[in-house]
Steps between C-alpha positions, in 0.01 A plus 500: 500500500467791740338843540666782306742723695613862401858361467387277220470797258857482366494124435143509358591775260816321396313182417186641361672748272531242222315525167459124497289523813312815408407345165252261667368730769199730501532868437487559875862355522738785442760489224759606566466385857684754706577509875214755534263254330607227750450737792148600379410129452628401843280775654193368314574138579542565878229759554206283574384384162141503371320209672662169435784639278838348591848588382824333609871526410676203372834479666836325451535354847868418427585869529576648841179704525287305254522719193172558319520358146133494392145532609175298522156612576126411518219712366155368608209522278199720571127441511401163359867430423597542867576127542792523263825693496772596247859410581770717358878465529835592360855386574836654423677357190787352698253261660326384187521129424587407859162351577456752792186659355322159479565437866403847595178476302416169667551635851313825417207306359484272803507804722218673303277188504561408866472850668199476722339834421506765242314838532199407292494117489606199713736367223589513131371236269724604215835668421609596148771681325492710180805438272592714211499331154840358432622470855551126492735495801224641716240256362738205579572637843128521583436150365783355709347671803170326439307766294310383188481680169134607434519713189598811330330850523544596135503873433506578866825690496 
């Protein structure tokens, strides 16, 4: 896990430009995911986010320069929900089934809960992830990383 770098654009666009990934992402995730899309995202992710937002590249450390193969981020709640934050992530298809995302989520969750200060609170009490209906692989990944299923938001999408 590391901060995005402008040189990540080609690799990010390569891995993100996959209909199987876009299928379970929000409308803000471009499809097709071009190099220009990746360059735009990297600018947003490294430009001093809104308070508390965090975005990191997931890298394949076996490669010479640590090629970016996915992303993970944190979106804090606002107002009375400020003690919780949404975790979002994606990983290139070549890395699915490797167990890497489980380990990444565990480390990222620990970081989010143990970071000493956030802009509006001293610490988070809760992290959660929203999973599209039918994305059982993501549900299982979250459960293996220590998250619990709480329910479905019927008719929300």
